[in-house]
Residue frames as a rotation matrix with the C-alpha (Angstrom) as fourth column:
MET 1
-0.671 0.742 0.007 162.05
0.698 0.628 0.343 146.56
0.250 0.235 -0.939 14.33
ALA 2
-0.518 0.551 0.654 158.95
-0.195 -0.821 0.537 148.79
0.833 0.150 0.532 14.14
LYS 3
-0.853 0.297 -0.428 157.01
0.502 0.248 -0.828 149.45
-0.140 -0.922 -0.361 17.33
VAL 4
0.007 0.964 0.268 153.33
0.924 -0.109 0.367 150.34
0.382 0.245 -0.891 17.57
LYS 5
-0.912 -0.206 -0.355 152.59
0.327 -0.888 -0.323 154.05
-0.248 -0.410 0.878 17.84
GLU 6
-0.137 0.884 -0.446 149.54
0.049 -0.444 -0.895 156.34
-0.989 -0.144 0.018 17.70
GLY 7
0.156 0.330 -0.931 147.80
-0.850 -0.435 -0.297 156.10
-0.503 0.838 0.213 14.31
ASP 8
-0.822 -0.486 -0.296 149.09
-0.569 0.719 0.399 152.62
0.018 0.497 -0.868 13.42
THR 9
0.454 0.870 -0.193 146.64
-0.852 0.487 0.192 149.91
0.261 0.078 0.962 12.42
VAL 10
-0.634 -0.680 0.367 147.33
-0.769 0.606 -0.204 146.68
-0.084 -0.412 -0.907 14.27
LYS 11
0.347 0.643 -0.682 146.19
-0.504 0.742 0.442 143.07
0.791 0.190 0.582 14.18
VAL 12
-0.572 -0.524 0.630 146.21
-0.803 0.200 -0.562 141.19
0.169 -0.828 -0.535 17.47
HIS 13
0.023 0.528 -0.849 145.22
0.183 0.832 0.523 137.90
0.983 -0.168 -0.078 19.00
TYR 14
-0.600 -0.182 0.779 144.13
-0.659 -0.439 -0.610 138.09
0.453 -0.880 0.144 22.61
LYS 15
-0.130 0.594 -0.794 142.51
0.571 0.699 0.430 136.25
0.811 -0.397 -0.430 25.47
GLY 16
-0.397 0.085 0.914 140.73
-0.547 -0.822 -0.161 138.23
0.737 -0.563 0.373 28.19
THR 17
-0.188 0.301 -0.935 140.16
0.618 0.776 0.125 136.82
0.764 -0.554 -0.332 31.68
LEU 18
0.633 0.434 0.641 138.68
-0.307 -0.619 0.723 138.01
0.711 -0.654 -0.258 34.95
ASN 19
-0.094 -0.702 0.706 140.51
-0.955 -0.137 -0.264 137.83
0.282 -0.699 -0.657 38.30
ASP 20
0.250 0.259 0.933 138.96
-0.650 0.759 -0.037 134.40
-0.717 -0.598 0.358 38.96
GLY 21
-0.688 -0.645 0.332 140.32
-0.156 0.579 0.801 133.05
-0.709 0.499 -0.499 35.65
THR 22
0.238 0.861 0.449 137.00
0.487 0.295 -0.822 133.14
-0.841 0.414 -0.349 33.78
VAL 23
-0.832 -0.457 0.316 137.55
0.478 -0.299 0.826 133.82
-0.283 0.838 0.467 30.07
PHE 24
0.012 0.872 -0.490 135.23
0.179 -0.484 -0.857 136.62
-0.984 -0.077 -0.162 28.93
ASP 25
0.898 0.243 -0.366 136.49
-0.306 -0.252 -0.918 136.96
-0.315 0.937 -0.152 25.35
GLU 26
-0.095 -0.968 0.230 139.18
0.005 0.231 0.973 135.68
-0.995 0.093 -0.017 23.02
SER 27
-0.103 -0.006 -0.995 140.07
-0.857 -0.507 0.092 136.27
-0.504 0.862 0.047 19.40
LYS 28
-0.958 -0.275 0.082 140.14
-0.197 0.837 0.511 132.59
-0.209 0.474 -0.856 18.46
GLU 29
-0.314 0.922 0.225 136.32
0.510 0.364 -0.780 132.71
-0.801 -0.130 -0.584 18.60
HIS 30
0.735 0.673 -0.080 136.00
0.343 -0.470 -0.813 135.45
-0.585 0.571 -0.576 15.97
GLY 31
0.517 -0.611 0.599 139.43
0.776 0.041 -0.629 135.86
0.360 0.790 0.496 14.37
VAL 32
-0.495 -0.848 -0.186 142.20
0.864 -0.458 -0.211 138.39
0.094 -0.266 0.960 14.65
LEU 33
0.568 0.621 -0.540 141.21
0.686 -0.720 -0.108 141.82
-0.456 -0.309 -0.835 16.00
GLU 34
-0.408 -0.651 0.640 142.17
0.881 -0.466 0.087 144.72
0.242 0.599 0.763 13.73
PHE 35
0.752 0.617 -0.233 141.92
0.655 -0.740 0.156 148.37
-0.076 -0.270 -0.960 14.79
GLN 36
0.132 -0.674 0.727 143.71
0.391 -0.639 -0.663 151.71
0.911 0.371 0.179 14.55
ILE 37
-0.312 -0.340 -0.887 145.49
0.950 -0.116 -0.289 153.04
-0.004 -0.933 0.360 17.64
GLY 38
-0.948 -0.034 -0.317 143.69
0.101 -0.975 -0.197 156.22
-0.303 -0.219 0.928 18.73
ASP 39
-0.682 0.731 -0.035 140.31
-0.212 -0.152 0.966 155.42
0.700 0.665 0.258 17.15
GLU 40
-0.647 0.387 0.657 138.83
-0.735 -0.085 -0.673 154.42
-0.204 -0.918 0.340 20.53
LYS 41
0.093 0.647 -0.757 137.45
-0.720 0.568 0.397 151.14
0.687 0.509 0.518 19.13
VAL 42
0.109 -0.128 -0.986 138.86
0.512 0.857 -0.054 149.17
0.852 -0.499 0.158 22.08
ILE 43
0.902 0.224 -0.368 139.13
0.427 -0.350 0.834 149.95
0.057 -0.910 -0.411 25.79
PRO 44
0.779 -0.591 0.208 141.86
-0.530 -0.799 -0.285 152.51
0.335 0.112 -0.936 26.61
GLY 45
0.352 -0.681 0.642 144.00
-0.705 0.258 0.661 150.17
-0.616 -0.685 -0.390 28.72
PHE 46
0.565 -0.111 0.817 144.09
0.444 0.876 -0.188 147.52
-0.695 0.470 0.544 25.98
GLU 47
0.890 -0.205 0.408 145.22
0.284 -0.451 -0.846 150.09
0.357 0.869 -0.343 23.44
GLU 48
0.653 -0.661 0.368 147.85
-0.752 -0.621 0.220 151.48
0.083 -0.421 -0.903 25.83
ALA 49
0.447 -0.470 0.761 149.24
-0.241 0.755 0.609 147.97
-0.861 -0.456 0.224 26.39
ILE 50
0.678 -0.125 0.724 149.82
0.659 0.538 -0.525 147.51
-0.324 0.833 0.447 22.65
ILE 51
0.915 -0.378 0.139 151.69
-0.265 -0.824 -0.500 150.79
0.304 0.421 -0.855 22.13
GLY 52
0.215 -0.939 0.268 155.42
-0.957 -0.148 0.250 150.03
-0.196 -0.310 -0.930 21.96
MET 53
0.320 -0.069 0.945 154.99
-0.072 0.993 0.096 146.37
-0.945 -0.099 0.313 21.02
SER 54
-0.496 -0.505 -0.707 156.64
-0.799 -0.054 0.599 144.86
-0.340 0.862 -0.377 17.92
ALA 55
0.413 0.639 -0.649 155.11
-0.848 0.530 -0.017 142.37
0.333 0.557 0.761 15.48
GLY 56
0.110 -0.291 -0.950 155.34
-0.010 0.956 -0.294 138.84
0.994 0.042 0.102 16.89
GLU 57
-0.833 -0.441 0.334 155.68
-0.288 -0.171 -0.942 140.08
0.473 -0.881 0.016 20.48
LYS 58
0.124 0.840 -0.528 153.50
0.423 0.436 0.794 138.58
0.898 -0.322 -0.301 23.21
LYS 59
-0.850 -0.372 0.373 152.65
-0.187 -0.449 -0.874 140.04
0.492 -0.812 0.313 26.61
ASN 60
-0.070 0.805 -0.590 150.32
0.883 0.325 0.339 139.66
0.464 -0.497 -0.733 29.55
THR 61
-0.877 -0.168 0.449 148.81
-0.001 -0.936 -0.351 142.78
0.480 -0.309 0.821 31.05
THR 62
-0.296 0.807 -0.510 146.17
0.948 0.182 -0.262 143.69
-0.118 -0.561 -0.819 33.60
VAL 63
-0.629 0.227 0.744 143.90
0.172 -0.892 0.418 146.61
0.758 0.390 0.522 32.79
LYS 64
-0.894 0.305 -0.328 142.35
0.287 -0.173 -0.942 148.30
-0.344 -0.936 0.067 35.83
ALA 65
-0.089 0.980 0.177 138.57
0.921 0.149 -0.360 148.88
-0.379 0.131 -0.916 35.72
GLU 66
0.271 0.175 -0.947 139.07
0.106 -0.983 -0.152 152.64
-0.957 -0.059 -0.284 35.26
LYS 67
-0.417 -0.512 -0.751 140.86
-0.712 -0.329 0.620 152.00
-0.565 0.793 -0.228 31.93
ALA 68
-0.934 0.216 0.286 138.49
0.322 0.855 0.407 149.18
-0.157 0.472 -0.868 30.92
TYR 69
-0.330 0.898 0.291 134.71
0.595 -0.041 0.802 149.52
0.732 0.438 -0.521 31.23
GLY 70
-0.284 0.142 0.948 134.78
-0.428 -0.904 0.007 151.91
0.858 -0.404 0.317 34.17
ILE 71
-0.994 0.009 0.104 133.70
-0.099 0.264 -0.960 151.71
-0.036 -0.965 -0.261 37.76
ARG 72
-0.414 0.908 -0.071 130.19
0.835 0.409 0.369 150.43
0.364 0.094 -0.927 38.49
ASN 73
-0.910 0.230 0.344 127.74
-0.281 -0.954 -0.106 153.32
0.304 -0.193 0.933 38.82
GLU 74
-0.766 0.633 -0.115 124.83
0.545 0.544 -0.638 152.55
-0.342 -0.551 -0.761 41.15
LYS 75
-0.352 0.641 -0.682 122.86
-0.377 -0.764 -0.524 155.41
-0.857 0.072 0.510 39.55
LEU 76
-0.573 0.086 -0.815 122.61
-0.804 0.135 0.580 153.25
0.160 0.987 -0.008 36.42
ILE 77
-0.891 0.381 -0.245 120.45
0.413 0.906 -0.091 150.71
0.188 -0.182 -0.965 38.26
LYS 78
-0.687 0.719 0.110 116.73
-0.716 -0.695 0.070 151.48
0.127 -0.030 0.991 37.91
VAL 79
-0.752 0.600 0.273 113.56
0.402 0.745 -0.532 149.82
-0.522 -0.290 -0.802 39.11
VAL 80
-0.798 0.517 -0.310 110.70
-0.590 -0.562 0.581 150.12
0.126 0.646 0.753 36.61
ASN 81
0.008 0.900 0.435 107.10
-0.661 0.331 -0.674 149.02
-0.751 -0.282 0.597 36.60
LYS 82
-0.565 -0.211 0.798 106.69
0.250 0.878 0.409 145.74
-0.786 0.431 -0.443 34.72
LYS 83
0.483 0.846 0.226 103.94
0.550 -0.092 -0.830 147.38
-0.681 0.525 -0.510 32.66
GLN 84
0.508 -0.378 -0.774 106.61
-0.569 -0.822 0.028 149.57
-0.647 0.426 -0.633 31.05
VAL 85
-0.637 -0.742 0.207 108.23
-0.384 0.539 0.750 146.49
-0.668 0.398 -0.629 29.49
PRO 86
-0.169 0.584 -0.794 106.69
-0.971 0.040 0.236 145.44
0.170 0.811 0.560 26.15
GLU 87
0.546 0.538 0.642 104.80
-0.675 0.737 -0.043 142.14
-0.497 -0.409 0.765 26.39
ASN 88
0.939 -0.176 -0.296 106.94
-0.114 0.652 -0.750 140.56
0.325 0.737 0.592 23.66
VAL 89
-0.010 -0.978 0.209 110.13
-0.672 -0.148 -0.725 141.02
0.740 -0.148 -0.656 25.75
GLU 90
0.660 0.162 -0.734 111.00
0.288 0.848 0.446 137.91
0.694 -0.506 0.513 27.73
LEU 91
0.374 -0.480 0.793 112.41
-0.780 -0.626 -0.012 138.80
0.503 -0.614 -0.609 31.12
LYS 92
0.759 -0.263 -0.595 115.01
0.456 0.867 0.199 136.57
0.464 -0.423 0.778 32.79
VAL 93
0.857 -0.515 -0.029 117.44
-0.277 -0.507 0.816 137.55
-0.434 -0.692 -0.577 35.52
GLY 94
0.012 -0.965 0.264 120.93
0.156 0.262 0.952 137.84
-0.988 0.030 0.154 34.02
GLU 95
0.047 0.079 0.996 119.69
0.976 0.208 -0.062 138.41
-0.212 0.975 -0.067 30.47
GLN 96
-0.789 -0.290 -0.541 120.28
0.162 -0.948 0.273 141.59
-0.593 0.128 0.795 28.48
ILE 97
0.238 0.844 0.480 117.44
0.912 -0.025 -0.409 143.47
-0.333 0.535 -0.776 26.81
GLU 98
-0.709 -0.398 0.583 117.41
0.616 -0.752 0.235 146.59
0.345 0.525 0.778 24.65
VAL 99
0.007 0.671 -0.741 115.83
0.735 -0.506 -0.451 149.71
-0.678 -0.542 -0.497 26.10
ARG 100
-0.101 0.045 0.994 114.55
0.871 -0.478 0.110 152.27
0.480 0.877 0.009 23.63
GLN 101
-0.692 -0.181 -0.699 115.02
0.525 -0.791 -0.315 155.94
-0.496 -0.585 0.642 24.40
THR 102
0.306 0.901 -0.307 112.42
0.432 -0.418 -0.799 158.60
-0.849 0.112 -0.517 23.65
HIS 103
0.261 -0.261 -0.929 114.67
-0.658 -0.752 0.027 160.19
-0.706 0.605 -0.368 21.01
GLY 104
0.771 0.246 -0.587 114.94
-0.628 0.447 -0.637 156.90
0.106 0.860 0.499 19.09
GLY 105
-0.241 -0.924 -0.297 118.21
-0.754 0.370 -0.543 155.37
0.611 0.093 -0.786 20.27
SER 106
0.878 0.456 -0.149 118.55
-0.252 0.702 0.666 152.21
0.408 -0.547 0.731 22.31
PHE 107
-0.219 -0.949 0.225 121.03
-0.829 0.059 -0.556 150.67
0.515 -0.309 -0.800 24.73
PRO 108
-0.003 0.183 -0.983 121.47
0.141 0.973 0.181 147.29
0.990 -0.138 -0.029 26.45
VAL 109
-0.069 -0.001 0.998 120.58
-0.960 -0.272 -0.067 146.73
0.272 -0.962 0.018 30.10
THR 110
-0.731 -0.193 -0.655 120.84
-0.039 0.969 -0.242 143.63
0.681 -0.151 -0.716 32.25
VAL 111
0.433 0.888 0.155 117.81
-0.402 0.037 0.915 142.34
0.807 -0.458 0.373 34.15
ILE 112
-0.649 -0.761 -0.007 119.03
-0.304 0.267 -0.915 141.89
0.698 -0.591 -0.404 37.74
ASP 113
-0.903 0.424 0.073 115.74
0.109 0.390 -0.914 141.31
-0.416 -0.818 -0.398 39.60
ILE 114
-0.602 0.797 -0.044 112.09
-0.216 -0.110 0.970 140.61
0.769 0.594 0.238 38.80
THR 115
-0.866 0.480 0.139 109.14
-0.045 0.203 -0.978 140.83
-0.498 -0.853 -0.155 41.16
GLU 116
-0.220 0.871 0.439 105.45
0.842 0.397 -0.365 140.50
-0.492 0.290 -0.821 40.45
SER 117
0.759 0.647 -0.082 105.15
0.552 -0.704 -0.446 144.21
-0.346 0.293 -0.892 39.62
GLU 118
0.752 -0.530 -0.393 108.69
-0.533 -0.839 0.110 145.53
-0.388 0.126 -0.913 39.05
VAL 119
0.757 -0.631 0.169 111.87
0.614 0.600 -0.512 144.86
0.222 0.492 0.842 37.09
THR 120
0.645 -0.646 -0.409 115.31
-0.127 -0.618 0.775 146.04
-0.754 -0.448 -0.481 38.18
LEU 121
0.868 -0.315 0.383 117.57
0.448 0.167 -0.878 146.97
0.213 0.934 0.286 35.27
ASP 122
0.393 -0.837 -0.382 121.31
0.265 -0.295 0.918 147.63
-0.881 -0.462 0.106 35.30
ALA 123
1.000 0.010 0.025 122.72
0.026 -0.366 -0.930 149.85
0.000 0.930 -0.366 32.54
ASN 124
0.277 -0.959 0.054 126.34
-0.695 -0.161 0.701 149.34
-0.664 -0.231 -0.711 33.62
HIS 125
0.129 -0.355 -0.926 128.48
-0.809 0.503 -0.306 147.41
0.574 0.788 -0.222 31.16
PRO 126
0.907 0.285 -0.311 128.59
-0.096 0.857 0.505 143.77
0.410 -0.428 0.805 32.34
LEU 127
0.267 -0.891 -0.366 132.36
0.817 0.411 -0.405 144.13
0.511 -0.191 0.838 32.92
ALA 128
0.290 -0.120 0.949 132.14
-0.279 -0.960 -0.036 147.48
0.915 -0.255 -0.312 34.73
GLY 129
0.656 -0.086 0.750 134.12
-0.754 -0.111 0.647 147.41
0.028 -0.990 -0.138 37.96
GLU 130
0.899 -0.315 0.303 136.28
0.268 0.945 0.188 144.49
-0.346 -0.088 0.934 36.81
ASP 131
0.057 -0.939 -0.338 140.06
-0.758 -0.262 0.598 144.49
-0.650 0.222 -0.727 36.38
LEU 132
0.947 0.321 -0.030 140.75
-0.241 0.642 -0.728 142.59
-0.214 0.696 0.685 33.16
THR 133
-0.024 -0.973 0.229 143.80
-0.325 0.224 0.919 140.48
-0.945 -0.053 -0.322 32.31
PHE 134
0.872 0.284 -0.399 144.82
-0.443 0.110 -0.890 140.03
-0.209 0.953 0.221 28.69
GLU 135
-0.063 -0.829 0.555 147.23
0.381 0.494 0.781 137.71
-0.922 0.261 0.285 26.92
ILE 136
0.760 0.294 -0.580 148.12
-0.317 -0.611 -0.725 139.71
-0.567 0.735 -0.371 23.80
GLU 137
-0.132 -0.784 0.607 150.02
0.652 0.393 0.649 138.71
-0.747 0.481 0.459 20.67
LEU 138
0.245 0.131 -0.961 150.76
-0.487 -0.840 -0.238 141.47
-0.839 0.526 -0.142 18.19
VAL 139
0.422 0.009 0.907 150.38
0.572 0.773 -0.274 139.78
-0.703 0.634 0.321 14.80
GLU 140
-0.165 -0.399 0.902 150.98
0.966 -0.249 0.067 142.74
0.198 0.882 0.427 12.48
ILE 141
-0.069 0.104 -0.992 151.46
0.262 -0.958 -0.119 146.51
-0.963 -0.268 0.038 12.28
THR 142
-0.015 0.094 0.995 150.16
0.997 0.083 0.007 148.03
-0.082 0.992 -0.095 9.05
């Protein structure tokens, strides 16, 4: 039976949970996940867990933060003057907003604190610093 190797395109069903059992994502919400091994479209530890699996095989695996969304970086937390935030942007603690860069790109940040004059923004991925557990079913190797 064929086993997944670098360069293969795979289709998988999965369920991702945090250490406390909270489900953060699962394929039943958006359908089977299809990607090519080595294209870096998924976190490295997820991809590594699939290598060597056969179609129809199921497994549970824990991906350490370093091979998931990385370790939290406190340098990615910034306090900015509220006046720097466009008036049309609604600020709520826990919500993500898009920050535009001077060269035209943008990236998401999470609002972690709001005072009368300042907003604290966190550019870490929301799952940074978290070990992630996945239930994986390899549906197909193409």
